[in-house]
N, C-alpha and C positions, 0 to 999 in steps of 0.2 A: 169159481176160483176166488172171488172176493169173499164169499161166505166161508170158504175154507180158511182163508187168511185170517179173518176175524175170529174164527174158532181157535186159532193159535194163541190168542191173548191169554188164555188160562195158563199156558205154560211159561209165560214171561213174568219177570219180577214186578212187584208193586211199585207204584210211583214213589220216588224218594221225597219230593216236595209236594206242596199243596197250593196249586195255582189259585184256588178260591180264597186264599189269604191276601191276594193282592187287591189294591183298590179297584173298584168296579162299579158297573151300573147294570140295570136290567136291560136285556136284549130282546130276545123273542125267538120265533121260529125262523128258519132259513127258507127263503122263497126261491133263491136261484144260486146255483153253484157255477161260478165262472170257469174255474180250473181247480187244480189240486190244492191251492192255498188261498183262494179268494172267493168270497160269496157275498150275497145280499141278505139282509134280514127283512122281516115284514114291515118294519118302519122306514125302509129305504136306505138304511145304513149299509155302506160297503165296507166290508172287513177284509183286511189283509192279515192272515194268520201269522202273527209276529213270531219270529224265531225259527221258522222253517222255510224251506224251499222245495216245492214239488216240481216234478217235470213240467216243462213249459209248453203251452200251446201257442200257435201263432197269433190268435186273437186279432186278426186283421193287419198284422205287421207285415209289410211287403218284404219278401225275401227271407222271412224267418222260417227256419226248418223246425218242425215239431220235434221235441225231444222224445226219445224212446220212453214208452209207458206213460205218456202224458194223458192219454184217454183213460187208462186204467186208474191213474191217480185221481182224476176227476170223478170217475165212477165210484171209487172207494170213498171219497169225501161225501158224495151224494148218499151213499148207503149209511154212512155214519151219522149224518145230520137228520136223516128221515125220522119223523115222529118225535123229535126232541126239541126242547127249547133251551136256549143258552143265555147266560149272562156274559158280559164283557169284562175282562179284568186286564189292568194295565200295569206293566212293569217298567215303564219308561216313557219315551215320547209317544203321544197318543194319536197323532195324525201324520201321514206321510205327505209328500209334496202333491200327491194327487187327491188329497182330501179323504183318503181311506182311513178308517180306524185301524190302528195297530194294536190288536188285542189278543189276549189268550181267551179262548171260548170254553166255558165250563158250564155243565148243567147243575141243577140244584143238588143232585146226588153225587157230584164230583167227577163226572165223565169229562175228561180233558181232551179236547179235539186235537190239539197239537200232539199230545202224548200218544194218542191212538194212531195218527198218521205215521209217526216215527216208529212205533212198535210194529206196525204192519210193513215197514220198509217202503212206504209210499212218499217219503220226504226225507230230506237231510237237514241238519241244523245249519241255520243261516242267520247269524247274529250281527248286531251293530253296537257301536260304543255307547249310544244313548238308549239302548234297549237290551240289557243284559240279564234281566231277571230270569231265573229258571233254566239258564243255559246249561249249567252243570247237569241238571236232571235230564234235560233233553239229549245231551251228549251220551249219557249213560244208556238211554233208550235206543239211540241210534246204534251204539255199539253192539247191543244185543242183536238188533235186526241185521247189522252188517255181518256179524259172525255167523248168524243163521242163514245168511243169503236170502233173506226175504225181500220180495219186491224188487226195487231198483238195484239192490245189491247183488242180484244174480245177473245183471246186465253189464257188459264191459264198458259201456258209456259212462257208468258211475263208479268204476273201479278206483280204488286208492292208487295214486300214481307214485312212481319213484322219481326223484329229482331228474334223472337222465331222460325221462319220457316227456318232458314238458315242452320241448322245442316246437312240437306240432300242436300245442294246446293254448297258444296265446289267444287272449280274449275270451277264455272260458273259465267257469268256476270249477275249481278242482280241490280235492283233498289229497295232500302229498305227505308221504312218510319217508324220512331219511335221517341220516346222522349229520350233525353240524360239524363241518371240518374246521372252521375257524369263525371267529366273531371279532368285529372291530367297530369302534365308534368314529364316525367321520362327520365333523361339523354338526354334532348333536344327534345324528341318526345312527342307531345300532343296525349293523348289517350282519346277518347270519348267513354264512357262505357254506354251500354244500359241495364244493369242489375246489380244486387247486387254483382255478383261474376265475376270479370274480367278474372278469369282463365277459365271460361266456356261460359260466355255470349258474345253476339256480341259486337265488338269494331271497331271503326274507328281510324286509326293511321295517324297522320300528322307529318312526320319527320322534322328535322331542316331545311333541304334544301327546302322542300315544304312549310314550314311555312312562308318563306320569301315572298311568293306570296300572302299570306292571309292578309287581312286588320288587323286582330287582332286574336292572338292565346292565349289570356289570358284565362286560364281555366275557370274562374268564369263566363264569358259571355256566355259559351256554355251550362252550366248546365240548365236543365229543358226546353231546346228548343226542339221543334219538327222539325226534318229535313228529307229531302229526299236525300239519298246518292246513288251514282251509282259506280260500279266497279266490278272487279273480286274478288270473295270471296275466301279467303285462310284460312287455318287452322293454327292459332297461338294463343294458349290459348283460344280456341273456334273460331268461325267464325270471320274473320276480313276483312275489306276493307282498303286498303292503299290509302289515298287521296293525290294525287300529285299536285293538283291545285284547286282553289276555286270553279270552275264551277262544280266539281263533287258533291258539297253539295248545296242544296237549303234549305233555311230556310222557313218552311211552315207557312203560315199565316202572313207573313211580306212583 
């Protein structure tokens, strides 16, 4: 199955960006794959593949239920790193709170590990406001895999949700597609409402700090737009995703 999926790469578009242009350092061979987005290099460096989220394994966390296709994602990553040496390239913050390197991993001949995981449908884009490099390219690769129903995109656990489906998905990471019914600014925060009742219906919130990263947060320009937004769903007057940077929101059809 994994070999077949890797063979599909030839039918997919070339990468739009060049991760090798980002600042970096020499890495080395991979000695251990922890899960579908975390690994160790031969010098002991633990790397969190920045910009993507693969299906999660419990990894000793009590009560944590393994996500569907987590074993397959780990196996795919193992197959991709085998026999290769990687350099680390950085597009923002370099270390997370666990001390892991937040890096794009690229071989000398341009093999981009994040890009391949996305193209195979074994991860989805997962970005942060302090690490936004290459997100546009990663979103394009994810979209091709999603449209082709490769990997995780054939499983209902990872389906793009409608705003009406989110009540049972509090506390989970979701991609949501819907039309913005109304938008309003309240005490510096822009609220994008997807239903008539903001107290119960799905909402996207962009606070004042995050708003500085967006090209335009004028409420009127958001109304009646169809968007795809990704993030952790919280409960605040109904389901809500807090958007901390523009790449979390894609305008559909533009």
